C-alpha positions in Angstrom: -12.1 25.5 -38.4 -14.5 28.2 -39.4 -16.7 24.9 -40.7 -17.0 23.3 -37.4 -17.6 26.9 -35.4 -20.3 27.8 -37.9 -21.3 24.3 -37.4 -21.7 24.4 -33.7 -23.3 28.4 -33.9 -25.9 26.9 -35.8 -26.7 23.4 -33.6 -25.9 24.5 -30.1 -27.5 27.5 -30.1 -30.6 26.2 -31.6 -30.4 23.3 -29.0 -29.5 25.9 -26.2 -32.6 27.2 -25.2 -34.6 23.9 -24.5 -31.6 22.6 -23.6 -31.1 25.1 -20.6 -34.7 23.8 -19.3 -32.9 20.7 -18.1 -29.8 22.2 -17.1 -30.9 25.0 -14.3 -34.5 24.0 -13.1 -35.4 26.1 -10.1 -36.0 25.1 -6.8 -39.3 24.9 -5.6 -38.9 26.0 -1.6 -37.2 29.1 -0.1 -35.6 29.3 3.3 -35.2 33.1 4.6 -31.9 34.0 5.7 -31.6 34.8 9.6 -28.3 36.8 9.9 -29.5 40.6 9.9 -26.9 42.1 8.1 -28.1 39.6 4.7 -31.5 40.5 5.3 -30.7 44.5 5.0 -28.7 43.5 2.1 -31.1 41.9 0.5 -34.0 43.8 1.0 -31.9 46.6 -0.7 -31.4 44.0 -3.4 -35.3 43.8 -3.8 -35.1 47.8 -4.6 -33.2 47.3 -7.7 -35.4 45.2 -9.6 -33.0 45.2 -13.4 -29.6 43.9 -13.5 -27.0 42.6 -15.7 -25.2 39.9 -16.3 -22.3 39.1 -18.3 -20.9 36.0 -19.7 -17.5 36.2 -21.3 -15.0 33.9 -22.0 -13.0 31.8 -24.2 -16.9 30.9 -25.8 -16.1 34.4 -27.5 -13.7 33.8 -29.4 -15.6 31.2 -31.9 -18.6 32.7 -31.2 -20.5 29.7 -29.9 -22.6 28.8 -26.9 -20.5 29.0 -23.6 -19.0 25.8 -22.2 -21.3 23.6 -22.8 -20.1 21.8 -25.8 -17.3 20.6 -23.7 -20.1 18.5 -22.0 -21.0 15.0 -23.0 -24.6 14.4 -23.1 -27.3 13.8 -25.5 -28.5 17.2 -26.3 -24.9 18.3 -27.7 -24.0 18.5 -31.2 -20.7 18.6 -32.6 -18.8 18.5 -35.6 -18.5 14.5 -36.7 -15.1 14.8 -38.4 -13.5 15.6 -35.0 -12.7 13.4 -32.0 -14.0 14.6 -28.8 -10.6 14.8 -27.4 -9.2 16.8 -30.6 -12.3 19.2 -29.8 -11.1 19.3 -26.0 -7.9 20.3 -26.9 -9.3 22.8 -29.6 -11.7 24.3 -26.8 -8.9 24.7 -24.2 -6.3 26.0 -26.9 -8.4 28.8 -27.7 -7.1 30.7 -24.5 -4.0 31.0 -27.1 -6.3 33.2 -29.1 -8.1 35.3 -26.7 -6.4 38.9 -27.0 -9.4 41.2 -25.7 -7.2 44.4 -27.1 -10.7 46.5 -26.8 -11.7 45.3 -23.8 -13.7 48.4 -22.4 -15.5 47.9 -19.5 -16.6 51.8 -19.0 -18.5 50.5 -22.6 -20.6 47.9 -20.7 -21.2 49.7 -17.1 -22.1 53.2 -19.2 -24.7 51.1 -21.3 -26.2 49.5 -18.2 -26.5 52.5 -16.3 -28.0 54.3 -19.6 -30.4 51.0 -19.4 -31.0 51.7 -15.9 -29.8 48.7 -14.7 -28.6 48.9 -11.0 -26.5 45.9 -10.7 -24.0 43.7 -12.2 -23.8 40.0 -12.2 -20.1 39.1 -14.1 -18.9 35.6 -15.1 -15.3 35.4 -13.1 -15.4 31.5 -14.4 -17.8 29.4 -16.2 -18.1 25.5 -16.3 -15.2 25.3 -19.0 -13.0 26.2 -16.0 -11.4 29.6 -17.9 -10.7 32.5 -15.2 -11.7 36.0 -16.2 -9.8 37.2 -13.1 -6.0 36.4 -11.6 -6.2 33.8 -9.6 -3.2 32.4 -8.5 -4.7 28.5 -8.8 -4.0 28.0 -12.1 -2.8 29.0 -15.4 -5.8 28.7 -17.2 -6.7 32.3 -17.1 -7.2 35.3 -19.2 -4.2 37.3 -17.4 -1.7 34.2 -18.3 -2.2 34.1 -22.2 -1.7 36.8 -24.8 -3.4 39.6 -23.0 -1.5 39.1 -19.9 1.1 42.1 -20.3 -2.0 44.6 -20.9 -2.6 47.0 -17.7 -6.3 45.1 -17.6 -5.0 41.6 -18.0 -7.4 41.3 -14.4 -10.4 41.7 -16.2 -12.4 40.9 -13.4 -11.0 43.4 -11.4 -11.6 46.3 -13.9 -15.0 45.3 -14.7 -15.8 45.1 -11.2 -14.3 48.8 -10.7 -16.5 50.3 -14.0 -19.6 49.2 -12.4 -19.0 50.6 -8.6 -18.0 54.2 -10.0 -21.3 54.2 -11.7 -23.3 52.7 -7.9 -24.2 49.3 -8.8 -24.4 46.3 -6.2 -21.5 44.3 -7.5 -21.8 40.3 -7.8 -19.4 37.7 -9.3 -20.9 34.4 -10.8 -18.7 31.6 -10.1 -19.4 27.7 -11.8 -18.6 25.3 -9.0 -18.1 22.9 -11.3 -14.8 23.2 -13.5 -14.4 20.8 -16.4 -10.6 21.5 -16.9 -9.2 21.2 -13.2 -8.0 17.7 -13.1 -9.5 16.9 -9.6 -13.0 17.5 -11.1 -12.1 16.1 -14.8 -9.8 13.5 -13.4 -7.4 13.2 -17.3 -7.1 9.9 -16.3 -11.4 8.2 -17.3 -13.8 9.9 -19.8 -16.0 12.8 -19.3 -19.2 11.2 -19.7 -21.3 14.2 -18.4 -21.6 17.4 -16.5 -20.8 15.6 -13.1 -17.3 14.8 -12.1 -15.7 11.5 -13.9 -14.5 9.4 -10.9 -15.8 7.4 -7.8 -15.5 10.2 -4.4 -15.8 7.4 -2.2 -13.0 5.9 -4.0 -10.6 8.7 -4.0 -11.3 11.1 -1.5 -8.0 13.0 -1.4 -8.5 13.6 -4.7 -12.0 15.2 -4.1 -10.8 17.1 -1.1 -8.3 18.5 -3.1 -11.2 19.8 -5.4 -12.6 21.8 -2.6 -9.8 23.4 -1.9 -9.0 24.4 -5.0 -12.7 26.0 -5.1 -12.2 27.6 -1.8 -9.4 29.0 -2.7 -10.9 30.6 -5.5 -13.8 31.8 -4.1 -11.8 33.5 -1.0 -9.6 35.1 -3.7 -12.7 36.8 -5.4 -13.7 38.0 -1.8 -10.9 39.3 -0.6 -9.0 40.9 -3.7 -11.2 42.6 -5.6 -13.3 45.0 -3.2 -16.7 45.2 -1.7 -18.7 42.4 -3.1 -22.4 41.9 -2.7 -23.6 39.0 -4.5 -21.9 35.7 -4.9 -23.7 34.2 -7.8 -23.2 30.1 -7.7 -23.7 28.1 -11.1 -23.9 24.5 -11.5 -26.8 23.2 -9.2 -25.6 19.4 -9.7 -23.0 20.5 -7.7 -24.4 19.5 -4.2 -24.8 17.4 -1.4 -26.2 13.9 -1.5 -28.4 14.7 1.1 -30.4 17.5 -1.3 -30.8 15.3 -4.2 -34.4 14.5 -3.8 -37.0 13.5 -6.1 -37.9 17.3 -7.6 -33.6 16.7 -8.7 -34.2 13.5 -10.4 -37.0 14.4 -12.2 -34.7 16.8 -14.6 -33.8 14.4 -16.4 -29.6 15.2 -15.4 -27.6 12.0 -14.7 -27.3 12.0 -10.5 -24.2 10.0 -9.4 -24.5 7.7 -6.3 -22.0 9.9 -4.7 -21.9 13.4 -3.2 -20.3 16.3 -4.4 -20.4 18.1 -1.3 -17.9 21.3 -1.7 -18.7 22.4 2.0 -21.0 25.3 1.7 -20.9 26.6 4.8 -17.2 26.6 5.2 -17.0 28.4 2.3 -20.2 30.9 3.2 -18.4 31.4 6.1 -15.2 32.3 4.9 -16.9 34.6 2.6 -19.5 36.9 5.0 -16.2 37.4 6.9 -14.9 39.0 4.3 -17.9 40.9 2.7 -20.5 40.8 5.8 -24.0 40.8 5.1 -22.8 39.1 1.6 -25.7 37.8 -0.6 -25.0 34.1 -1.3 -27.2 32.2 -4.7 -26.4 28.9 -4.9 -28.5 28.2 -7.4 -31.4 25.4 -7.2 -29.8 23.9 -4.3 -32.9 25.4 -1.8 -31.4 26.2 1.7 -29.7 29.1 3.5 -27.5 29.7 0.6 -30.2 30.3 -1.6 -30.6 33.7 -0.7 -32.6 34.2 -3.5 -34.3 32.2 -6.5 -33.1 32.3 -10.5 -35.5 30.9 -12.9 -34.0 30.4 -16.3 -35.4 31.9 -19.4 -38.8 32.2 -17.6 -41.2 33.8 -15.7 -42.9 31.9 -13.2 -46.6 31.9 -13.8 -48.0 32.7 -10.9 -46.7 36.2 -8.2 -44.1 34.7 -5.9 -44.1 36.1 -1.9 -40.0 35.6 -1.8 -37.0 36.8 -3.2 -36.0 35.5 -6.7 -34.8 36.6 -10.4 -35.7 35.8 -13.7 -31.7 35.8 -15.7 -32.8 36.0 -19.2 -31.0 37.1 -22.5 -31.2 40.0 -24.5 -30.7 37.8 -27.7 -30.9 34.1 -27.7 -27.6 33.5 -26.1 -25.6 34.0 -23.0 -22.0 35.1 -24.7 -21.6 36.6 -28.0 -22.6 34.6 -31.1 -22.7 36.5 -34.7 -25.7 37.9 -36.1 -27.7 37.4 -33.0 -31.3 38.1 -32.9 -32.0 40.7 -30.2 -35.2 41.3 -28.4 -36.9 44.4 -28.9 -37.0 47.3 -26.1 -40.9 46.3 -25.7 -40.3 42.7 -25.3 -38.0 43.3 -22.4 -40.0 46.3 -20.7 -42.9 44.1 -20.6 -40.9 41.4 -19.1 -39.7 43.5 -16.7 -43.2 44.8 -15.7 -44.6 41.5 -15.2 -41.6 40.2 -13.2 -41.5 43.0 -10.7 -45.2 42.7 -10.5 -45.0 39.3 -9.4 -42.6 40.0 -7.1 -39.2 39.4 -9.3 -35.8 41.2 -10.9 -35.1 41.2 -14.2 -31.2 40.2 -14.9 -30.7 40.7 -18.4 -28.0 39.0 -19.9 -25.3 40.4 -22.5 -22.1 39.3 -24.2 -19.6 40.8 -25.2 -17.2 40.4 -28.7 -13.8 38.5 -27.9 -12.3 42.4 -28.6 -14.2 43.4 -25.4 -16.7 45.4 -26.6 -20.5 45.1 -27.0 -22.0 45.1 -29.8 -24.0 48.0 -31.0 -27.6 46.4 -31.5 -27.5 45.4 -27.8 -26.3 48.9 -27.1 -29.2 50.8 -28.8 -31.5 48.3 -27.2 -30.5 49.1 -24.3 -30.8 52.8 -24.7 -34.2 52.4 -25.5 -35.2 50.1 -22.5 -33.1 53.2 -20.4 -35.4 56.1 -21.9 -38.7 54.3 -21.1 -37.4 53.7 -17.5 -36.1 57.0 -17.3 -39.7 58.3 -17.5 -41.7 55.3 -15.7 -38.6 53.8 -13.4 -40.4 54.8 -10.2 -43.3 52.2 -10.9 -40.4 49.7 -10.8 -37.6 50.6 -9.0 -38.6 50.5 -4.7 -41.7 48.9 -5.0 -43.1 45.7 -3.9 -45.9 42.8 -4.9 -49.6 44.0 -4.6 -52.3 41.3 -4.1 -53.9 42.2 -7.0 -51.2 42.2 -9.3 -52.6 41.8 -13.0 -55.7 42.3 -15.3 -55.3 41.7 -18.9 -52.4 43.2 -20.2 -52.4 45.7 -16.7 -49.9 44.8 -14.2 -49.6 46.7 -10.2 -47.1 47.1 -8.0 -47.2 49.1 -4.7 -44.4 51.5 -3.0 -43.0 50.0 0.2 -45.2 52.0 2.0 -48.1 51.1 0.4 -49.4 54.6 0.0 -49.3 54.4 -3.4 -50.2 52.1 -6.6 -48.6 51.7 -9.5 -50.5 50.4 -12.8 -48.6 49.7 -15.8 -50.5 49.1 -19.0 -48.5 47.1 -21.9 -48.7 47.8 -25.3 -48.4 46.8 -28.6 -45.6 48.1 -30.6 -47.6 47.8 -33.8 -50.8 49.4 -32.8 -52.0 53.4 -32.6 -52.4 54.4 -28.8 -56.6 53.4 -27.4 -58.0 56.4 -26.6 -57.9 54.6 -22.9 -56.6 52.3 -21.0 -59.0 50.2 -18.5 -59.1 47.4 -15.9 -60.5 45.9 -12.9 -59.6 46.4 -9.0 -57.2 48.6 -7.8 -59.8 51.4 -7.5 -58.1 54.7 -6.7 -59.1 56.3 -3.7 -62.5 58.7 -4.5 -60.2 61.9 -4.1 -57.2 60.4 -5.5 -55.0 61.9 -8.6 -53.9 59.7 -11.4 -50.5 60.7 -12.5 -49.2 59.4 -15.9 -45.2 59.0 -14.8 -43.7 59.4 -18.4 -45.4 63.1 -18.2 -45.8 64.2 -14.6 -48.9 65.2 -15.5 -52.3 64.3 -13.9 -55.1 62.3 -16.1 -58.9 62.3 -16.0 -59.9 58.7 -14.8 -63.4 57.5 -13.2 -64.4 54.6 -12.0 -67.5 52.3 -13.3 -68.7 50.1 -10.8 -65.3 48.6 -10.0 -64.1 48.8 -13.9 -61.2 51.6 -13.7 -61.1 54.1 -17.3 -58.1 56.1 -17.7 -58.0 59.1 -20.5 -55.0 59.1 -22.1 -54.3 62.4 -23.2 -55.3 64.1 -26.6 -51.7 65.3 -27.1 -50.2 61.7 -26.6 -52.7 60.2 -28.9 -51.8 62.6 -32.0 -48.2 61.9 -31.5 -46.2 59.3 -34.0 -44.3 57.9 -30.8 -45.3 54.4 -30.4 -45.2 53.3 -26.1 -44.2 50.1 -24.9 -46.1 50.5 -21.9 -47.6 53.7 -19.7 -47.3 53.7 -16.0 -50.2 55.9 -13.9 -49.6 56.2 -9.8 -52.5 56.6 -7.6 -53.5 56.2 -4.2 -55.7 53.3 -3.7 -59.3 52.7 -2.0 -58.4 49.1 -1.2 
């Protein structure tokens, strides 16, 4: 089995990032919500800018890519010495090994808080159908395996509580497809791809059972786990047939002839009755239930004027894998700055180990990010876009009132600080003070025919510390 899991790690992780480009391509249209409570919650969410998404499930046990090894599509590779049916039995049998005896949601919440994050999205169920909450619809759940007698067996409850105690906005990730549920993947037939494996038109009662199963599970999450702010729905191929257009077909995913409609209006009405103002993120299915868009592992090339977030991994995978290659704090901070200047938020992915703890290196990365955010967060939180948002390695945001602008200069972590920072446009008012946020002190600046030049303090230049970015605040003349 070690040979199998090692093989899967090497092949699937290598294939995972490019493959994801065809898994969750982003919709290109946006529809603003009309519900006043939703609009108010959306505005508050846009103030937060930085969140954590946690993928944790059966896949953490062997340390492989989440769920996708179960799917028979041509980008998936498996050990050739094991049949597909044998592999599925092995994968789903991991439920008998998953016993996170060191489960520590407070460690997760404290690390996210220290990083400067403000909201969380926890994976209650991924596509493999294994539930990380105490659902009553199936026994395929963390609270029915070896962890069932632990006081924290209903792990979602304790994750949400830990993050609430740190003041976080709370989001529940939920997969619309469920490859373990017999009403989605009927054991009578083979499972050729990510879609349900039978013709819904011929077996409408079976699909109705799946719709009820899905409705009941979302209802449990919305009614039994305290205050919820975000319902983050994954699996955009589960959608009404009428929303399948040329854009969707261009993704390269197989689109069945029948509609995989799970009646989102019914689910949304139920969810918002339980959680007024709930943000619903029906990923890639544009319309009234995609309250913000979620480009995956990438940043849009241009600024967008509607709500969105880039969901990106801290390492190379969403869940836990051994020997992970984590991004530097500087790279994450640069991504965050660009995303915020373009009008979005960053949802950064981490994957706890099978024992329930975060890897030490990931915790250290989050601390490094937090040190920068603690000094420069004013230029990130509660900001909005400004028309001229970029000049080279300098990005711009503004306060919600528009009275203050911020310039964020991304620096190469391997190079010494320059004596000055320059940019075109976004010229401070003639008598405006320029403040370096990390010191809180004013700095000298000048306007040379539309080019702003900011002189850095000598004591900053003499130090040996490197900086991911420098942030400046000023009143703008524009």
